[in-house]
Every structure is written in structure tokens, then in C-alpha cells.
N, C-alpha and C positions, 0 to 999 in steps of 0.2 A: 580355220583356227590358226593362231599364231604359235601354238605350242604343240609338242609331240610327246606321246606317251609310249611310243615304241620301245621295246626292250624291258619295260618295267616288270620285274619278277618273273620273267619267262622260265618255264620249266617244261621240257619236252621229253617224252618217254617213247621208246620203240615198242610197238605191239605187232602181232600177226594181223594182217588185213584179211577179213573174210571176203567172199565173192561179191558182196554188195558194194564194197568200197572200191571205186574205180577212178577217183579223182581227189586231189588235195583241195583244201579250202572249204570243207564242209564239216558240219557238226557230226560227231561220232558217238556211239554208245558201246558198251561192253556187250559182246555177243557170246562170249565163252571164255574159258581160262586163257588169259593173256591175249585175247582176240577182240578186235573192234570191227564195227560195221557202220555203214552210213545210216544216219537217223532218218526215219520217216517223219511226216508232219505230226506235230505234238509230242514227239519223243523228247524226254529229258536227256540232254547230252552230257558226257563226261569231259569232253574237250573238243578241240578242233584239229582235224588232220592237216598238218602243214607240209607233209611230204609223203610220197608213196613210191616204193621201188621194190621190185623182186618179191612181192608178197608181204612186205612189211610196211607199216604205217608209223610215221613220226607224228605223235599227238601232243599238242600243247595242252597241258593240264592246268597251268597257272599263268598269271600275267595278263598284260593288256593284249586284246584281240580286236581287230577291225574286220567286220564281216558284212555281207549283204543283209539288209533288213527288209522285212515284209512291209514296214511302214515306219514313220518317224516315231521314236520312243523317247519320252521325256527323261532327263537325267535323274539319277538317284537309284536306289535299290529297287529292282524290278524282277518279277518272276519271268524267266526266259526259257523257251524250249525251241526245238527245231521247227522251222516253218515248212510249208509244203514244197518249196523249191530249193532246198539246200541253204536256206537263209535262216535268220533268227527272228522270232516273234515273241510278243508278250503272251503268256499262257498261265492261267491260275494254278496249274499243277507243275509249272516249271521250277528251275533252280533260282533262288534269289541271288542275283548278281548286281554289281555296281555299274550302271550305265554312266559313262563320262561324257559322251557326245553322240549325236545322232543327226542324220538327214532323212529325207524320204526314202532313200535307197541303201544307206549304210549306217552301221552302229559300231561304236567303240566302247568296249566294256572290259572289266577285270574279271577273269575266271576265278 
């Protein structure tokens, strides 16, 4: 693509990272008061972990995100949830989010 959506409406908040969250760049879910953990396949995610240090996670809750995808996803509003490999996939019980662009291995969407 000749355009870039990076930086649009980004909103990042710090949470406590539970023991399941060992890497950045994955969808996360709330697992307790002020705490997030890594999503399992089909989990609805609250955001994407963009940083992890000393037991804390920086989680992007709003804005444009580029993530690995389980498959190509058509642009438009789609229900998305965590895939089985730390990626994002279409899921009928997922969050409805705006997909802006996609390839067979990546997706760009607005949280």
C-alpha cells in the first residue's frame, strides 16, 4: 500500500502482566483487577500488548494496529478474536472492528 495508518488514535495503558504473558505483539484479555494475560484461540481481546517489562504490560487499547493474521480478511467491519497462534482471526463471537487492509499473513485494523 502507498499509505500508512500508523499512529492513528493510539491509546496505550499499563497493566500488570500475568504469568501467561511472556511476549509483546500478541492479543491480550483482562484476567484480573488491572491485570492482562495472553489470549487463547477464540478469546475476545481487549487490546494488543505492545511492550512487556518487569511484570508490566503496555497494552494498546485504541488506534491502528498491524498484526499477524490467520488468513486474508476482507476490509470492512468484521468480528475478530484471537487466533490459535497469537494472531487474529474472524470469529462470530469476536469484537466488531474495522479492517483497513489485509494479506494472507497480516491484518491492519482499528481497535
